[in-house]
N, C-alpha and C positions, 0 to 999 in steps of 0.2 A: 240643621244640626239636631238630631234626635238624641234624647237622653234615655238612659236606663233608669228604672224606678225601683227603689228599695224601700220597704216599709218597716219602721220600728215596730216591735211587737205591741207596744203601748198604743200606737196609732191604729193598728189592726183591731184591737179591743175596742177602742173608741169608735171606730167606724162601724163595727158590728152592733153597737148599742143604738145607732141611729136608725131612723125610719128608712125603709128600703129605697124609697123614691129619692130622699135626700142623699143617701149614701151613693146611689147610682149617679146622681148629678155631680157629686164631688169627685167620684172616680173618673167621670167623663172629662171634667175640667182639668184634672191632673194629667190625664192622657193627652188632652189638647195642648197643655203647656209643655209636656215633654216632647211633643212632635214639632211644635212651633212656638218657642219661648218668646219671640219678639212680639207676637200679636196679643199676648196676655199681660194684663197689668199686675205687677207684683210690687211689693214694697220691702226694702231692706230694713231689718229691725235693729234696734239698739238693745241695750241691757234689758233684761237678763238673757236675751237670745242673740248675743253678739255673733255676727256672721250669718245669721239665719234670714230667711225671706218669708213673707206672708202672701198667701194667695187667698183672696176673698171670693166666696161663693155664696151669694145671698147673705144670710145671717151667720154663716159658718166660715171658719178660718182654717187654713192648712199651714202649719209651720214646717218649713223644710230647709235643708242645706244643699248646696250645690258643690260637687267636687268633680272636676274634669267633666266626664260625660255621665255622671251619676247624680240622681236626685234622691236624697234620703228624706223621706216623709217622717217627721218627728212627732207631730201632734195634730189631731183633728178634733175641733170642738166648736160649740156655739161662741159667738163673739164676746158674750158676757163672761164666759168661763175659760177662754183660751189663755189669758194672761195670768191666771191665778196660780 
């Protein structure tokens, strides 16, 4: 079951600020998750991101929401900054 991916404009800005190698690795993991969600470890989040999921890529985190066959990427940041 493959998902479509949609990026929040804030997430795009956050991604553009990152090192190109890190950004590429993050995009690869997002694509991997969208094509095969069972093989990737994610964590369901609680407040203040109720209903959201977290995908960890090294020291970086991707906060996203799933709706039917759509993944909405909400936030991309270093693990120390993601929950602020």
